[in-house]
PDB file of N, CA, C and O in Angstrom:
ATOM      1  N   UNK A   1      -2.412  -2.316 -20.334  1.00  0.00           N
ATOM      2  CA  UNK A   1      -1.907  -1.222 -20.008  1.00  0.00           C
ATOM      3  C   UNK A   1      -0.351  -0.982 -20.423  1.00  0.00           C
ATOM      4  O   UNK A   1       0.021   0.040 -21.000  1.00  0.00           O
ATOM      5  N   UNK A   2       0.343  -1.844 -20.128  1.00  0.00           N
ATOM      6  CA  UNK A   2       1.797  -1.949 -20.450  1.00  0.00           C
ATOM      7  C   UNK A   2       2.196  -3.234 -21.098  1.00  0.00           C
ATOM      8  O   UNK A   2       1.510  -4.228 -20.863  1.00  0.00           O
ATOM      9  N   UNK A   3       3.123  -3.312 -21.807  1.00  0.00           N
ATOM     10  CA  UNK A   3       3.503  -4.699 -22.388  1.00  0.00           C
ATOM     11  C   UNK A   3       4.023  -5.373 -21.339  1.00  0.00           C
ATOM     12  O   UNK A   3       4.640  -4.827 -20.424  1.00  0.00           O
ATOM     13  N   UNK A   4       3.773  -6.706 -21.436  1.00  0.00           N
ATOM     14  CA  UNK A   4       4.222  -7.581 -20.411  1.00  0.00           C
ATOM     15  C   UNK A   4       5.497  -7.889 -20.429  1.00  0.00           C
ATOM     16  O   UNK A   4       6.071  -8.188 -19.382  1.00  0.00           O
ATOM     17  N   UNK A   5       6.145  -7.863 -21.640  1.00  0.00           N
ATOM     18  CA  UNK A   5       7.671  -7.951 -21.618  1.00  0.00           C
ATOM     19  C   UNK A   5       8.341  -7.006 -20.773  1.00  0.00           C
ATOM     20  O   UNK A   5       9.155  -7.365 -19.923  1.00  0.00           O
ATOM     21  N   UNK A   6       7.963  -5.564 -21.020  1.00  0.00           N
ATOM     22  CA  UNK A   6       8.595  -4.486 -20.246  1.00  0.00           C
ATOM     23  C   UNK A   6       8.425  -4.882 -18.728  1.00  0.00           C
ATOM     24  O   UNK A   6       9.383  -5.040 -17.972  1.00  0.00           O
ATOM     25  N   UNK A   7       7.149  -5.022 -18.376  1.00  0.00           N
ATOM     26  CA  UNK A   7       6.625  -5.246 -17.005  1.00  0.00           C
ATOM     27  C   UNK A   7       7.403  -6.200 -16.425  1.00  0.00           C
ATOM     28  O   UNK A   7       7.854  -6.038 -15.291  1.00  0.00           O
ATOM     29  N   UNK A   8       7.632  -7.273 -17.135  1.00  0.00           N
ATOM     30  CA  UNK A   8       8.441  -8.419 -16.449  1.00  0.00           C
ATOM     31  C   UNK A   8      10.003  -8.209 -16.247  1.00  0.00           C
ATOM     32  O   UNK A   8      10.712  -8.778 -15.417  1.00  0.00           O
ATOM     33  N   UNK A   9      10.386  -7.245 -17.212  1.00  0.00           N
ATOM     34  CA  UNK A   9      11.943  -6.902 -17.161  1.00  0.00           C
ATOM     35  C   UNK A   9      12.260  -6.042 -16.030  1.00  0.00           C
ATOM     36  O   UNK A   9      13.422  -5.910 -15.644  1.00  0.00           O
ATOM     37  N   UNK A  10      11.235  -5.428 -15.461  1.00  0.00           N
ATOM     38  CA  UNK A  10      11.422  -4.556 -14.437  1.00  0.00           C
ATOM     39  C   UNK A  10      11.798  -5.352 -13.038  1.00  0.00           C
ATOM     40  O   UNK A  10      11.173  -6.343 -12.658  1.00  0.00           O
ATOM     41  N   UNK A  11      12.689  -4.886 -12.472  1.00  0.00           N
ATOM     42  CA  UNK A  11      12.965  -5.771 -11.089  1.00  0.00           C
ATOM     43  C   UNK A  11      12.162  -5.112  -9.931  1.00  0.00           C
ATOM     44  O   UNK A  11      11.778  -3.943  -9.924  1.00  0.00           O
ATOM     45  N   UNK A  12      11.969  -6.026  -8.961  1.00  0.00           N
ATOM     46  CA  UNK A  12      11.317  -5.498  -7.675  1.00  0.00           C
ATOM     47  C   UNK A  12       9.846  -5.872  -7.674  1.00  0.00           C
ATOM     48  O   UNK A  12       9.275  -6.364  -8.647  1.00  0.00           O
ATOM     49  N   UNK A  13       9.322  -5.620  -6.598  1.00  0.00           N
ATOM     50  CA  UNK A  13       7.735  -5.688  -6.382  1.00  0.00           C
ATOM     51  C   UNK A  13       7.012  -4.663  -7.079  1.00  0.00           C
ATOM     52  O   UNK A  13       7.618  -3.753  -7.645  1.00  0.00           O
ATOM     53  N   UNK A  14       5.685  -4.749  -7.079  1.00  0.00           N
ATOM     54  CA  UNK A  14       4.944  -3.892  -7.969  1.00  0.00           C
ATOM     55  C   UNK A  14       5.053  -2.263  -7.564  1.00  0.00           C
ATOM     56  O   UNK A  14       4.897  -1.361  -8.387  1.00  0.00           O
ATOM     57  N   UNK A  15       5.300  -2.094  -6.381  1.00  0.00           N
ATOM     58  CA  UNK A  15       5.605  -0.629  -6.056  1.00  0.00           C
ATOM     59  C   UNK A  15       6.861  -0.309  -6.574  1.00  0.00           C
ATOM     60  O   UNK A  15       6.887   0.783  -7.141  1.00  0.00           O
ATOM     61  N   UNK A  16       7.863  -0.902  -6.551  1.00  0.00           N
ATOM     62  CA  UNK A  16       9.199  -0.436  -7.098  1.00  0.00           C
ATOM     63  C   UNK A  16       9.103  -0.503  -8.543  1.00  0.00           C
ATOM     64  O   UNK A  16       9.864   0.223  -9.182  1.00  0.00           O
ATOM     65  N   UNK A  17       8.234  -1.308  -9.206  1.00  0.00           N
ATOM     66  CA  UNK A  17       8.055  -1.268 -10.667  1.00  0.00           C
ATOM     67  C   UNK A  17       7.453   0.016 -11.126  1.00  0.00           C
ATOM     68  O   UNK A  17       7.831   0.684 -12.089  1.00  0.00           O
ATOM     69  N   UNK A  18       6.360   0.304 -10.228  1.00  0.00           N
ATOM     70  CA  UNK A  18       5.546   1.605 -10.686  1.00  0.00           C
ATOM     71  C   UNK A  18       6.504   2.768 -10.619  1.00  0.00           C
ATOM     72  O   UNK A  18       6.587   3.561 -11.556  1.00  0.00           O
ATOM     73  N   UNK A  19       7.192   2.874  -9.576  1.00  0.00           N
ATOM     74  CA  UNK A  19       8.150   3.990  -9.179  1.00  0.00           C
ATOM     75  C   UNK A  19       9.112   3.974 -10.390  1.00  0.00           C
ATOM     76  O   UNK A  19       9.364   5.057 -10.920  1.00  0.00           O
ATOM     77  N   UNK A  20       9.621   2.946 -10.831  1.00  0.00           N
ATOM     78  CA  UNK A  20      10.663   3.008 -11.874  1.00  0.00           C
ATOM     79  C   UNK A  20      10.030   3.510 -13.097  1.00  0.00           C
ATOM     80  O   UNK A  20      10.608   4.211 -13.927  1.00  0.00           O
ATOM     81  N   UNK A  21       8.820   3.119 -13.165  1.00  0.00           N
ATOM     82  CA  UNK A  21       8.176   3.545 -14.646  1.00  0.00           C
ATOM     83  C   UNK A  21       7.739   4.928 -14.649  1.00  0.00           C
ATOM     84  O   UNK A  21       7.648   5.549 -15.708  1.00  0.00           O
ATOM     85  N   UNK A  22       7.437   5.496 -13.415  1.00  0.00           N
ATOM     86  CA  UNK A  22       7.209   6.933 -13.336  1.00  0.00           C
ATOM     87  C   UNK A  22       8.409   7.698 -13.346  1.00  0.00           C
ATOM     88  O   UNK A  22       8.404   8.831 -13.827  1.00  0.00           O
ATOM     89  N   UNK A  23       9.597   7.110 -12.785  1.00  0.00           N
ATOM     90  CA  UNK A  23      11.040   7.663 -13.121  1.00  0.00           C
ATOM     91  C   UNK A  23      11.311   7.865 -14.649  1.00  0.00           C
ATOM     92  O   UNK A  23      11.632   8.944 -15.147  1.00  0.00           O
ATOM     93  N   UNK A  24      11.162   6.824 -15.251  1.00  0.00           N
ATOM     94  CA  UNK A  24      11.567   6.772 -16.635  1.00  0.00           C
ATOM     95  C   UNK A  24      10.709   7.715 -17.402  1.00  0.00           C
ATOM     96  O   UNK A  24      11.200   8.578 -18.130  1.00  0.00           O
ATOM     97  N   UNK A  25       9.306   7.538 -17.227  1.00  0.00           N
ATOM     98  CA  UNK A  25       8.388   8.476 -17.944  1.00  0.00           C
ATOM     99  C   UNK A  25       8.896  10.031 -17.673  1.00  0.00           C
ATOM    100  O   UNK A  25       9.040  10.826 -18.601  1.00  0.00           O
ATOM    101  N   UNK A  26       9.119  10.328 -16.445  1.00  0.00           N
ATOM    102  CA  UNK A  26       9.602  11.749 -16.148  1.00  0.00           C
ATOM    103  C   UNK A  26      10.943  12.177 -16.876  1.00  0.00           C
ATOM    104  O   UNK A  26      11.164  13.328 -17.253  1.00  0.00           O
ATOM    105  N   UNK A  27      11.810  11.110 -17.026  1.00  0.00           N
ATOM    106  CA  UNK A  27      13.040  11.426 -17.727  1.00  0.00           C
ATOM    107  C   UNK A  27      12.751  11.525 -19.140  1.00  0.00           C
ATOM    108  O   UNK A  27      13.359  12.413 -19.738  1.00  0.00           O
ATOM    109  N   UNK A  28      11.878  10.738 -19.863  1.00  0.00           N
ATOM    110  CA  UNK A  28      11.402  11.029 -21.147  1.00  0.00           C
ATOM    111  C   UNK A  28      10.925  12.376 -21.464  1.00  0.00           C
ATOM    112  O   UNK A  28      11.322  12.994 -22.452  1.00  0.00           O
ATOM    113  N   UNK A  29      10.060  12.836 -20.611  1.00  0.00           N
ATOM    114  CA  UNK A  29       9.446  14.126 -20.667  1.00  0.00           C
ATOM    115  C   UNK A  29      10.354  15.193 -20.512  1.00  0.00           C
ATOM    116  O   UNK A  29      10.274  16.129 -21.307  1.00  0.00           O
ATOM    117  N   UNK A  30      11.292  15.209 -19.531  1.00  0.00           N
ATOM    118  CA  UNK A  30      12.319  16.045 -19.421  1.00  0.00           C
ATOM    119  C   UNK A  30      13.240  16.250 -20.683  1.00  0.00           C
ATOM    120  O   UNK A  30      13.460  17.378 -21.127  1.00  0.00           O
ATOM    121  N   UNK A  31      13.763  15.117 -21.235  1.00  0.00           N
ATOM    122  CA  UNK A  31      14.538  14.998 -22.320  1.00  0.00           C
ATOM    123  C   UNK A  31      13.792  15.593 -23.444  1.00  0.00           C
ATOM    124  O   UNK A  31      14.416  16.360 -24.177  1.00  0.00           O
ATOM    125  N   UNK A  32      12.397  15.327 -23.719  1.00  0.00           N
ATOM    126  CA  UNK A  32      11.570  15.933 -24.793  1.00  0.00           C
ATOM    127  C   UNK A  32      11.649  17.358 -24.786  1.00  0.00           C
ATOM    128  O   UNK A  32      11.984  17.998 -25.783  1.00  0.00           O
ATOM    129  N   UNK A  33      11.321  17.919 -23.588  1.00  0.00           N
ATOM    130  CA  UNK A  33      11.171  19.394 -23.401  1.00  0.00           C
ATOM    131  C   UNK A  33      12.396  20.041 -23.508  1.00  0.00           C
ATOM    132  O   UNK A  33      12.380  21.068 -24.186  1.00  0.00           O
ATOM    133  N   UNK A  34      13.578  19.665 -22.954  1.00  0.00           N
ATOM    134  CA  UNK A  34      14.769  20.365 -22.865  1.00  0.00           C
ATOM    135  C   UNK A  34      15.437  20.151 -24.187  1.00  0.00           C
ATOM    136  O   UNK A  34      16.020  21.190 -24.497  1.00  0.00           O
ATOM    137  N   UNK A  35      15.578  19.248 -25.055  1.00  0.00           N
ATOM    138  CA  UNK A  35      16.335  19.032 -26.107  1.00  0.00           C
ATOM    139  C   UNK A  35      15.541  18.702 -27.349  1.00  0.00           C
ATOM    140  O   UNK A  35      15.862  19.270 -28.393  1.00  0.00           O
ATOM    141  N   UNK A  36      14.563  17.863 -27.346  1.00  0.00           N
ATOM    142  CA  UNK A  36      14.051  17.549 -28.641  1.00  0.00           C
ATOM    143  C   UNK A  36      13.065  18.381 -29.254  1.00  0.00           C
ATOM    144  O   UNK A  36      12.992  18.431 -30.482  1.00  0.00           O
ATOM    145  N   UNK A  37      12.249  19.083 -28.471  1.00  0.00           N
ATOM    146  CA  UNK A  37      11.189  20.047 -28.947  1.00  0.00           C
ATOM    147  C   UNK A  37      12.016  21.509 -29.366  1.00  0.00           C
ATOM    148  O   UNK A  37      11.626  22.132 -30.353  1.00  0.00           O
ATOM    149  N   UNK A  38      13.121  21.985 -28.592  1.00  0.00           N
ATOM    150  CA  UNK A  38      13.633  22.876 -28.964  1.00  0.00           C
ATOM    151  C   UNK A  38      14.508  22.803 -30.292  1.00  0.00           C
ATOM    152  O   UNK A  38      14.567  23.736 -31.093  1.00  0.00           O
ATOM    153  N   UNK A  39      15.133  21.678 -30.430  1.00  0.00           N
ATOM    154  CA  UNK A  39      15.822  21.375 -31.660  1.00  0.00           C
ATOM    155  C   UNK A  39      14.787  21.245 -32.708  1.00  0.00           C
ATOM    156  O   UNK A  39      15.080  21.735 -33.799  1.00  0.00           O
ATOM    157  N   UNK A  40      13.717  20.719 -32.593  1.00  0.00           N
ATOM    158  CA  UNK A  40      12.681  20.590 -33.640  1.00  0.00           C
ATOM    159  C   UNK A  40      12.071  22.010 -34.093  1.00  0.00           C
ATOM    160  O   UNK A  40      11.819  22.240 -35.276  1.00  0.00           O
ATOM    161  N   UNK A  41      11.876  22.849 -33.167  1.00  0.00           N
ATOM    162  CA  UNK A  41      11.411  24.256 -33.464  1.00  0.00           C
ATOM    163  C   UNK A  41      12.306  25.004 -34.321  1.00  0.00           C
ATOM    164  O   UNK A  41      11.873  25.976 -34.939  1.00  0.00           O
ATOM    165  N   UNK A  42      13.639  24.604 -34.423  1.00  0.00           N
ATOM    166  CA  UNK A  42      14.524  25.442 -35.110  1.00  0.00           C
ATOM    167  C   UNK A  42      14.288  24.906 -36.616  1.00  0.00           C
ATOM    168  O   UNK A  42      14.440  25.693 -37.551  1.00  0.00           O
ATOM    169  N   UNK A  43      13.962  23.732 -36.819  1.00  0.00           N
ATOM    170  CA  UNK A  43      13.863  23.209 -38.185  1.00  0.00           C
ATOM    171  C   UNK A  43      12.330  23.181 -38.892  1.00  0.00           C
ATOM    172  O   UNK A  43      12.168  22.999 -40.098  1.00  0.00           O
ATOM    173  N   UNK A  44      11.448  23.351 -38.115  1.00  0.00           N
ATOM    174  CA  UNK A  44       9.969  23.518 -38.310  1.00  0.00           C
ATOM    175  C   UNK A  44       9.633  24.830 -37.818  1.00  0.00           C
ATOM    176  O   UNK A  44      10.022  25.226 -36.719  1.00  0.00           O
ATOM    177  N   UNK A  45       8.918  25.516 -38.603  1.00  0.00           N
ATOM    178  CA  UNK A  45       8.405  26.947 -38.218  1.00  0.00           C
ATOM    179  C   UNK A  45       7.106  26.838 -37.606  1.00  0.00           C
ATOM    180  O   UNK A  45       6.131  27.388 -38.116  1.00  0.00           O
ATOM    181  N   UNK A  46       7.033  26.204 -36.610  1.00  0.00           N
ATOM    182  CA  UNK A  46       5.898  25.986 -35.688  1.00  0.00           C
ATOM    183  C   UNK A  46       5.518  27.501 -35.182  1.00  0.00           C
ATOM    184  O   UNK A  46       4.353  27.871 -35.322  1.00  0.00           O
ATOM    185  N   UNK A  47       6.276  28.191 -34.722  1.00  0.00           N
ATOM    186  CA  UNK A  47       5.966  29.575 -34.102  1.00  0.00           C
ATOM    187  C   UNK A  47       5.735  30.504 -35.154  1.00  0.00           C
ATOM    188  O   UNK A  47       5.223  31.539 -34.729  1.00  0.00           O
ATOM    189  N   UNK A  48       5.929  30.492 -36.335  1.00  0.00           N
ATOM    190  CA  UNK A  48       5.662  31.368 -37.266  1.00  0.00           C
ATOM    191  C   UNK A  48       4.445  31.140 -38.273  1.00  0.00           C
ATOM    192  O   UNK A  48       4.567  30.664 -39.401  1.00  0.00           O
ATOM    193  N   UNK A  49       3.294  31.539 -37.706  1.00  0.00           N
ATOM    194  CA  UNK A  49       1.997  31.108 -38.257  1.00  0.00           C
ATOM    195  C   UNK A  49       1.525  32.443 -38.706  1.00  0.00           C
ATOM    196  O   UNK A  49       1.676  33.352 -37.890  1.00  0.00           O
ATOM    197  N   UNK A  50       0.951  32.752 -39.915  1.00  0.00           N
ATOM    198  CA  UNK A  50       0.418  33.867 -40.546  1.00  0.00           C
ATOM    199  C   UNK A  50      -0.981  33.676 -40.953  1.00  0.00           C
ATOM    200  O   UNK A  50      -1.337  32.711 -41.629  1.00  0.00           O
ATOM    201  N   UNK A  51      -1.805  34.636 -40.524  1.00  0.00           N
ATOM    202  CA  UNK A  51      -3.257  34.440 -41.130  1.00  0.00           C
ATOM    203  C   UNK A  51      -3.326  35.769 -42.195  1.00  0.00           C
ATOM    204  O   UNK A  51      -2.944  36.899 -41.891  1.00  0.00           O
ATOM    205  N   UNK A  52      -3.815  35.435 -43.317  1.00  0.00           N
ATOM    206  CA  UNK A  52      -3.839  36.754 -44.199  1.00  0.00           C
ATOM    207  C   UNK A  52      -5.347  37.108 -44.286  1.00  0.00           C
ATOM    208  O   UNK A  52      -6.253  36.283 -44.168  1.00  0.00           O
ATOM    209  N   UNK A  53      -5.500  38.392 -44.500  1.00  0.00           N
ATOM    210  CA  UNK A  53      -6.922  39.028 -44.721  1.00  0.00           C
ATOM    211  C   UNK A  53      -7.244  38.722 -46.079  1.00  0.00           C
ATOM    212  O   UNK A  53      -6.485  38.899 -47.031  1.00  0.00           O
ATOM    213  N   UNK A  54      -8.673  38.145 -46.140  1.00  0.00           N
ATOM    214  CA  UNK A  54      -9.187  37.889 -47.407  1.00  0.00           C
ATOM    215  C   UNK A  54      -9.363  39.012 -48.314  1.00  0.00           C
ATOM    216  O   UNK A  54      -9.815  38.828 -49.444  1.00  0.00           O
TER     217      UNK A  54
END
């Protein structure tokens, strides 16, 4: 499921490790949606799709 090196680097018992992983995952998702995806949408024309009639 997870790399053993990352799992062993986390402090505390299993419950604390799982909570830390969920917190980090939530932070990564937040940063992606708030900063990375809006920045990328300015440089890539993802929203501007066109379909031409044959």
